[in-house]
Legacy VTK file of the C-alpha trace (Angstrom):
# vtk DataFile Version 3.0
C-alpha trace
ASCII
DATASET POLYDATA
POINTS 240 float
38.076 51.210 72.390
35.459 53.136 74.463
32.793 55.322 73.710
31.233 56.288 77.159
31.391 60.053 76.913
30.255 62.364 73.850
32.826 64.989 72.816
32.448 68.390 71.884
32.289 69.768 67.976
35.362 70.669 66.690
36.500 71.747 63.113
38.134 68.878 61.181
41.483 69.074 59.310
43.939 67.186 57.281
45.344 65.804 60.522
48.668 63.514 60.799
50.233 61.509 63.210
53.798 61.722 64.616
56.357 61.272 61.696
60.074 60.230 61.850
61.972 62.144 64.483
58.863 63.474 66.161
59.830 64.458 69.850
56.425 65.024 71.314
52.894 63.408 70.789
50.353 65.814 69.032
48.518 67.924 71.531
44.808 66.972 72.523
42.304 67.704 69.809
38.867 66.585 69.684
37.226 64.756 66.797
34.259 66.589 65.068
30.858 65.757 66.268
29.491 65.749 62.695
30.690 65.061 59.198
33.600 67.167 57.960
32.528 70.460 56.560
35.132 71.152 53.408
35.532 74.598 52.381
33.353 75.598 49.418
34.621 78.361 47.159
32.543 81.709 47.148
30.028 81.827 44.231
32.356 84.432 42.407
34.909 81.656 41.979
34.842 79.451 38.886
32.986 75.979 39.491
31.968 76.957 42.947
28.340 75.924 42.652
29.376 72.646 41.158
31.938 72.133 44.097
29.081 72.936 46.439
26.803 70.230 44.977
29.316 67.907 45.149
29.758 68.067 48.828
26.038 67.828 49.646
25.807 64.143 48.959
28.974 63.053 50.819
27.974 65.057 53.825
24.396 63.757 54.128
25.719 60.213 53.653
28.165 60.562 56.638
25.106 62.264 58.749
23.021 59.211 58.090
25.712 56.935 58.979
26.414 58.797 61.918
22.663 58.583 62.918
22.733 54.560 62.738
25.207 54.550 65.348
23.545 57.237 67.720
20.419 55.537 67.361
21.852 51.845 67.716
20.392 50.436 64.437
22.647 47.545 64.871
20.515 45.619 62.108
21.151 48.132 59.371
24.810 48.576 60.373
25.178 44.697 60.289
23.571 44.802 56.853
26.193 47.123 55.783
29.160 45.190 57.059
27.930 42.449 55.060
28.181 44.282 51.748
31.200 43.213 49.546
33.118 46.163 48.647
34.568 44.934 45.578
32.230 41.912 44.211
33.780 39.820 41.390
30.438 38.962 39.768
27.237 40.662 39.159
25.184 37.964 40.895
27.396 38.268 44.157
26.451 42.041 44.003
22.785 41.429 43.693
22.894 38.823 46.465
23.357 41.565 48.940
20.797 43.296 51.212
18.763 45.547 48.722
17.311 47.688 51.286
20.382 48.699 52.786
22.387 49.118 49.624
19.654 51.338 48.514
19.455 53.358 51.619
23.213 54.464 51.351
23.131 54.688 47.454
20.368 57.398 47.666
22.594 60.072 48.688
24.671 59.877 45.587
23.779 62.780 43.211
24.334 60.719 40.106
23.590 56.933 39.436
27.158 56.418 38.525
28.362 57.226 42.174
25.995 55.057 43.803
28.587 52.129 43.908
30.959 54.359 45.840
28.410 55.656 48.276
27.798 51.837 48.943
31.259 50.846 49.723
32.224 53.899 52.146
29.032 52.784 54.002
30.545 49.433 54.223
33.715 50.930 55.309
32.141 53.056 57.928
30.171 50.001 59.331
33.333 48.077 59.411
35.312 50.659 61.625
32.213 51.352 63.930
31.514 47.499 64.878
30.569 47.509 68.448
30.652 51.401 68.985
28.027 53.557 70.486
29.266 56.707 69.464
30.097 57.732 65.841
33.586 58.916 64.810
33.399 61.262 61.810
36.977 61.167 61.131
39.698 63.882 60.004
41.342 64.451 56.875
41.913 62.095 53.975
43.159 58.567 53.687
46.665 59.583 53.731
46.172 61.596 57.093
44.536 58.597 58.422
47.448 56.511 57.621
49.942 58.729 59.097
48.397 58.353 62.603
48.714 54.616 62.028
51.453 52.823 63.914
52.795 52.416 67.405
54.525 54.925 69.799
57.770 53.574 68.128
56.776 55.280 65.155
53.577 56.342 62.890
52.855 57.138 59.240
56.098 57.113 57.281
58.006 55.715 60.448
55.668 52.586 60.455
56.806 50.177 57.539
53.263 48.458 57.436
51.727 51.960 56.858
53.807 52.955 54.191
53.622 49.665 52.324
49.748 50.211 52.397
49.897 53.868 51.528
52.160 52.861 48.433
49.508 50.306 47.263
46.718 52.463 47.599
48.315 55.479 45.452
49.633 52.958 42.698
46.575 51.647 42.016
44.797 52.848 38.782
41.179 51.940 39.956
39.830 52.523 43.225
41.604 50.243 45.590
38.842 48.960 47.621
40.556 46.018 49.262
43.395 47.936 50.473
41.026 50.724 51.647
39.417 48.227 53.911
42.745 47.249 55.064
43.519 50.921 55.901
40.430 51.370 57.684
40.635 48.256 59.818
44.462 49.281 60.873
42.991 52.506 62.093
40.265 50.592 64.067
42.621 48.196 65.514
45.044 50.910 66.612
42.241 53.173 68.020
43.135 56.099 65.740
40.806 58.443 64.040
39.563 57.508 60.768
39.545 59.406 57.564
36.701 61.904 57.199
33.920 59.869 55.876
32.592 62.775 53.457
35.995 63.429 52.348
36.525 59.766 51.447
33.486 59.762 49.463
34.302 62.829 47.487
37.594 61.549 47.070
36.565 58.274 45.600
33.978 59.825 43.346
36.883 62.218 41.870
39.357 59.103 41.544
39.686 59.390 37.750
38.969 63.089 37.562
41.315 65.011 35.398
41.142 68.202 37.464
42.287 66.381 40.811
45.099 64.091 41.578
43.504 62.262 44.645
46.529 59.726 44.902
48.830 62.877 44.953
46.769 64.538 47.822
46.806 61.302 49.826
50.483 60.826 49.552
51.147 64.497 50.491
48.985 63.985 53.542
50.752 61.119 54.446
54.163 62.402 54.067
53.729 66.107 55.562
55.186 66.789 58.771
52.806 66.497 61.617
51.523 69.571 63.260
51.174 69.658 67.047
47.228 70.241 66.973
46.822 66.899 64.670
44.972 64.187 65.995
46.495 60.925 66.426
44.933 58.762 68.956
41.374 58.917 70.354
41.163 59.310 74.131
38.793 57.317 76.531
36.715 60.491 76.336
36.326 60.784 72.647
39.089 63.449 72.278
42.509 62.747 70.532
46.035 62.886 71.751
LINES 1 241
240 0 1 2 3 4 5 6 7 8 9 10 11 12 13 14 15 16 17 18 19 20 21 22 23 24 25 26 27 28 29 30 31 32 33 34 35 36 37 38 39 40 41 42 43 44 45 46 47 48 49 50 51 52 53 54 55 56 57 58 59 60 61 62 63 64 65 66 67 68 69 70 71 72 73 74 75 76 77 78 79 80 81 82 83 84 85 86 87 88 89 90 91 92 93 94 95 96 97 98 99 100 101 102 103 104 105 106 107 108 109 110 111 112 113 114 115 116 117 118 119 120 121 122 123 124 125 126 127 128 129 130 131 132 133 134 135 136 137 138 139 140 141 142 143 144 145 146 147 148 149 150 151 152 153 154 155 156 157 158 159 160 161 162 163 164 165 166 167 168 169 170 171 172 173 174 175 176 177 178 179 180 181 182 183 184 185 186 187 188 189 190 191 192 193 194 195 196 197 198 199 200 201 202 203 204 205 206 207 208 209 210 211 212 213 214 215 216 217 218 219 220 221 222 223 224 225 226 227 228 229 230 231 232 233 234 235 236 237 238 239
């Protein structure tokens, strides 16, 4: 993966790669320069103020993480990669770098969300190992998995991507290990990752009664591709 040229800002959508029967690759679309900005309802809509507040933390976290890559803060990124996304014991969690954990967790608006922010930072750092330019991603994890695969087939046409999606949406609790696998598949295939801000918000809402995050991910994964959706990054930071 080469990061030798910056790319221009572009809006981020819930993208998807080529699905079964696709006859052409998606048209080139550049990845957003900053964290994905998700629509917030007008103030007249019920719950608008709360939804706007919910997105402040995720977008600030993504901005901070992107700044670490731009400023070549390899020490902090290395510490983030050492965080265990699912420590089995309290003492294992306490043994991890405190400064780095607190730096990521400070963006969480509520104490109960801090672990999610730490672990999304871990996934971001894993994806960006060795990179000099941040990739803020596009869409949710279902969209990201739809872009995973090979020229022979991506997303639903790739058995590995389908099995991974099934494991993610079948989990009652946040499937941290499977999420790590999904991010590593995107990195290995040089495909656009999920929006880190969107991923943070989705995981915060994992057990929410007013949102079915797992259904949203499955819908994104199986939704037919659009020609403007990103699938694979080019050498210049765009997508094809």
